[in-house]
C-alpha positions in Angstrom: 0.0 0.0 0.0 1.3 3.5 -0.9 1.8 6.0 1.7 1.5 9.7 2.4 1.5 12.2 5.3 -0.8 15.2 5.6 0.9 17.3 8.3 -1.1 20.0 10.0 1.5 22.9 10.4 -1.0 25.2 12.2 -3.2 28.2 11.2 -4.3 26.6 8.0 -0.9 25.5 6.7 -0.5 21.9 5.7 2.3 19.8 4.1 1.6 16.8 2.0 4.4 14.3 1.5 4.7 10.9 0.0 2.5 9.7 -2.9 -0.4 11.6 -4.5 -1.6 8.9 -6.8 -4.4 6.5 -7.7 -3.4 4.6 -4.6 -3.6 7.5 -2.2 -5.9 10.2 -3.6 -9.1 9.0 -1.9 -7.4 8.5 1.5 -5.7 11.9 1.3 -9.1 13.5 0.6 -10.7 11.7 3.5 -7.8 12.7 5.8 -8.1 16.4 4.8 -11.8 16.7 5.4 -11.8 17.4 9.2 -8.6 19.5 9.5 -9.5 21.7 6.4 -13.0 22.5 7.9 -11.6 24.6 10.7 -9.9 27.2 8.3 -11.1 29.7 5.8 -7.7 30.1 4.2 -5.7 27.0 3.4 -2.1 26.6 2.1 -0.8 23.3 1.1 2.9 22.6 0.5 3.3 19.8 -1.9 7.1 19.9 -2.2 7.3 16.7 -0.3 5.3 14.8 -2.8 7.5 11.9 -4.2 5.1 10.4 -6.8 2.2 11.9 -8.4 -0.2 11.1 -11.4 -3.5 12.3 -12.8 -5.3 11.2 -9.6 -3.1 13.6 -7.8 -4.4 16.3 -10.1 -7.9 15.3 -9.5 -7.4 15.6 -5.9 -6.2 19.1 -6.1 -9.0 20.1 -8.4 -11.5 18.5 -5.8 -9.9 20.6 -3.1 -10.3 23.8 -5.3 -14.0 22.9 -6.0 -14.6 22.3 -2.3 -13.0 25.7 -1.4 -15.1 27.5 -3.9 -18.4 25.8 -2.7 -17.7 26.6 0.9 -16.2 30.1 0.4 -12.7 29.3 1.3 -9.3 30.2 -0.1 -6.9 27.3 -1.0 -3.3 27.8 -2.3 -0.8 25.2 -3.4 3.0 25.5 -3.3 5.7 23.2 -4.4 3.5 21.9 -7.1 4.9 18.5 -8.5 6.2 19.0 -12.1 4.2 15.9 -13.3 1.0 17.3 -11.9 1.7 20.6 -13.4 2.5 18.9 -16.8 -0.7 16.9 -16.8 -2.8 20.1 -15.9 -1.2 22.1 -18.8 -1.6 19.2 -21.3 -5.3 18.9 -20.3 -5.7 22.6 -20.2 -6.9 22.7 -16.6 -3.9 24.4 -15.1 -5.8 27.7 -14.7 -8.3 25.9 -12.5 -5.5 25.2 -9.9 -5.5 28.9 -8.9 -9.3 29.3 -8.8 -9.3 28.6 -5.1 -7.2 31.8 -4.6 -10.1 34.1 -4.9 -9.1 36.6 -2.3 -5.4 36.7 -3.3 -4.5 40.2 -4.2 -8.0 41.5 -3.5 -8.0 45.2 -2.5 -11.3 46.6 -1.2 -12.2 49.9 -3.0 -12.3 52.8 -0.7 -15.8 54.2 0.1 -17.0 57.1 -2.1 -17.5 60.4 -0.1 
């Protein structure tokens, strides 16, 4: 059985390491449900991912969809090259940043 670790680093920061693949994607999703619920802004460091495939991409897109439906912000850092390559090939790479809805948002000043 393939293995992974989803570490809660505090204040909405998480680190995923190990495999993000067909063997682990469903278990990673299940493991993330409770810890993610407690945060409105989530950052996931993927630099520790050692193996990834299209199921890993599907996992990231599932997280983005969940964030959008629950009005949360989600960001990824350390994106595995393989996942990024699959995302670009399938033209869904732009969806990976859809969960960053508040990034760079500046509220307009009130008109007097």
